[in-house]
C-alpha angles and dihedrals in degrees: 000000000000126000114230119190111221116164142340117273089241088063092067108054122200111278093023139096134206139194116235139164119241111189090327095315119115110236131183111215117201128189112208109182092324097317115113121218127186126206137169104280095221119089109221091219100068107339097266120166105256093193089064091055131090129272122221110179106303094343124095116198122209110239093221105057107353100253108160131213133186108243092213097053106015090231127134109241089215094053120014091195089072118069144148124228119266125211128205116245136196136181125237120177090343091304120122113233121195117209112225130184114261 
């Protein structure tokens, strides 16, 4: 895996999410009580930008049609057969790094 720096930790406040690009891949970053999670930014329902949605606890809601996903697992609580990809993250010098497959 390769580590891709995306934004500073201060740019993703607790309780919020943000859309970023990591080496050309759209990623939704979510801050749940100080823990950062990274998911595929594209909602499988209609392609909405998840990172522009709202965060309620561990659930991110797509701004287009309200589909929700658990930021820890990527799964829809309403249908566990539907999920978005999750990416590991780590912090280095207060910068969020997303781990992407080589």
